[in-house]
C-alpha positions in Angstrom: 29.8 61.9 -67.0 31.2 64.6 -64.7 28.8 63.4 -61.9 30.1 59.9 -62.4 33.7 61.0 -62.1 32.8 62.8 -58.8 31.2 59.7 -57.5 34.3 57.7 -58.3 36.6 60.2 -56.7 34.4 60.4 -53.5 34.1 56.6 -53.3 37.9 56.4 -53.6 38.4 58.8 -50.7 35.8 56.9 -48.7 37.5 53.5 -49.3 40.9 54.9 -48.4 39.7 56.5 -45.2 37.8 53.4 -44.1 40.8 51.3 -44.9 43.1 53.7 -42.9 40.7 53.7 -40.0 40.5 49.8 -39.9 44.2 49.6 -40.2 44.7 51.8 -37.1 41.8 50.3 -35.1 40.7 46.9 -36.4 37.8 45.2 -34.6 39.4 42.8 -32.0 36.6 40.3 -31.5 34.3 38.6 -34.0 31.1 40.6 -34.2 28.1 40.9 -36.5 28.3 44.7 -36.9 31.8 46.1 -37.6 34.7 45.0 -39.7 35.2 42.6 -42.6 32.4 40.0 -42.0 32.1 36.9 -44.2 31.6 33.3 -43.3 35.3 32.6 -43.9 36.6 35.6 -41.8 34.3 34.6 -38.9 35.4 31.0 -38.8 38.1 31.6 -36.2 39.7 34.4 -34.2 42.9 34.0 -36.3 41.0 34.3 -39.5 39.1 37.3 -38.2 42.3 39.2 -37.2 44.0 38.3 -40.6 40.9 39.4 -42.6 40.7 42.7 -40.7 44.4 43.6 -41.4 44.3 42.3 -45.0 41.0 44.0 -46.0 42.1 47.3 -44.5 45.1 47.4 -46.8 43.1 46.1 -49.8 40.5 48.9 -49.2 43.3 51.5 -49.2 44.7 50.2 -52.5 41.2 50.1 -54.1 40.7 53.7 -52.8 43.9 54.9 -54.4 42.9 53.2 -57.6 39.4 54.9 -57.5 41.0 58.3 -56.7 43.4 57.9 -59.6 40.6 56.9 -61.9 38.5 59.9 -60.9 41.5 62.2 -61.4 42.8 61.0 -64.8 39.5 60.1 -66.5 38.7 63.6 -67.6 42.0 63.7 -69.5 41.4 60.5 -71.4 40.2 60.9 -75.0 36.5 60.3 -75.5 35.4 60.5 -71.8 32.5 62.9 -72.6 31.0 60.4 -75.0 28.5 57.8 -73.9 30.4 54.9 -75.5 33.1 55.1 -72.8 30.6 55.0 -69.9 30.2 51.2 -70.0 33.9 50.4 -69.7 34.3 53.1 -67.1 31.5 51.8 -65.0 32.9 48.3 -65.4 36.4 49.4 -64.1 34.7 51.3 -61.3 32.7 48.1 -60.3 35.9 46.0 -60.5 37.7 48.4 -58.1 34.8 48.4 -55.7 34.7 44.6 -55.4 38.4 43.9 -55.6 39.1 44.2 -51.8 36.5 41.5 -51.1 37.8 39.2 -53.7 41.4 39.7 -52.7 40.7 39.2 -49.0 38.7 36.0 -49.6 41.4 34.6 -51.8 44.1 35.4 -49.2 41.9 33.8 -46.5 41.4 30.7 -48.5 45.2 30.5 -49.2 46.2 31.1 -45.6 43.7 28.9 -43.8 
């Protein structure tokens, strides 16, 4: 379980740093290589710019959640037991995909 906690913590740092980088320097033009690239985000330049700004913040929030999960999980009762691994991996997966879901919902609402 300790390796899993380290993966969660490192993933959180990675998400936060990537979000911070894209917040400072979002891709300006629609491209197939860099940035938040979905069909909805590439539909117009306005959608592209909004998606880049929104997803950067969403990545930072998800990163902070992953970092917090990695830091507090060792102190939760029963973490060393295998019966907690499934809910923990579920929460980890939820935090990983939450920026995508949040950005798509915001794009759908805005456009």
